[in-house]
C-alpha positions in Angstrom: -6.1 -18.4 17.3 -3.7 -18.8 14.3 -0.7 -21.1 14.4 0.8 -19.3 11.6 0.8 -15.8 10.2 2.3 -14.6 7.1 3.4 -11.1 6.7 4.0 -9.7 3.3 5.8 -6.2 3.2 6.0 -4.6 0.0 9.1 -2.5 0.6 9.5 0.6 -1.5 5.9 0.3 -2.9 4.5 3.4 -1.3 1.0 3.6 -0.8 -0.5 6.9 0.3 1.3 9.9 1.6 2.8 10.5 5.1 2.2 13.7 6.8 5.7 14.8 6.6 6.2 14.1 2.8 6.5 17.7 1.8 9.5 17.9 4.1 11.5 15.5 2.0 10.1 16.7 -1.5 7.6 13.8 -1.6 4.3 15.6 -1.6 2.0 13.6 -3.7 3.8 10.5 -3.6 1.7 7.5 -3.8 3.9 4.9 -5.9 1.6 2.1 -6.3 -1.5 4.3 -7.1 0.8 6.5 -9.8 2.1 3.5 -11.4 -1.6 2.1 -11.8 -2.8 5.5 -13.3 0.2 5.4 -15.7 -0.5 1.9 -17.0 -4.3 2.3 -17.0 -4.8 0.1 -14.1 -3.1 -2.9 -12.5 -4.1 -6.4 -12.5 -3.3 -8.1 -8.9 -6.1 -10.5 -8.2 -4.2 -12.2 -5.3 -3.4 -8.8 -3.6 -6.9 -7.7 -4.3 -8.4 -10.8 -2.6 -6.3 -10.2 0.2 -7.4 -6.6 0.8 -5.1 -4.2 -1.1 -7.9 -2.2 -2.5 -9.1 -1.5 0.9 -5.7 0.4 1.9 -5.9 3.0 -0.9 -7.7 3.6 -4.1 -5.6 2.1 -6.7 -6.7 1.9 -10.5 -7.6 -1.8 -11.6 -7.7 -3.0 -7.8 -11.2 -3.5 -6.6 -12.1 -2.8 -2.7 -13.7 -5.9 -1.5 -16.4 -6.3 1.1 -14.9 -9.4 2.5 -11.1 -9.8 1.6 -9.5 -13.1 2.7 -6.7 -11.5 4.6 -5.9 -8.7 7.1 -4.4 -5.6 5.5 -2.8 -2.3 6.5 0.0 0.1 5.9 2.9 1.1 8.0 4.5 4.5 8.6 7.8 5.1 10.4 7.9 7.0 13.5 11.5 8.3 13.4 12.2 11.4 11.2 13.8 10.6 7.8 12.7 8.6 4.7 14.1 5.0 5.2 12.3 1.7 5.1 10.0 1.0 7.9 10.9 -2.5 8.4 
């Protein structure tokens, strides 16, 4: 068991699309992937080793077989487009 856990929340760095995105004019929203495409890829080696590439396909960020961290993405349950934290 871990004595300490560090949670990194990249607020406003959208990753993927929520099922209700079209209701808010956000269909196709995927902030980090869209930025990566516009910049010909991102260089995020630390986030890559922690598993960022396992959440969503991001240009320049590899999906590793054995990332050093746990990873995931959150979605809000309530209606609206607000932060999930």
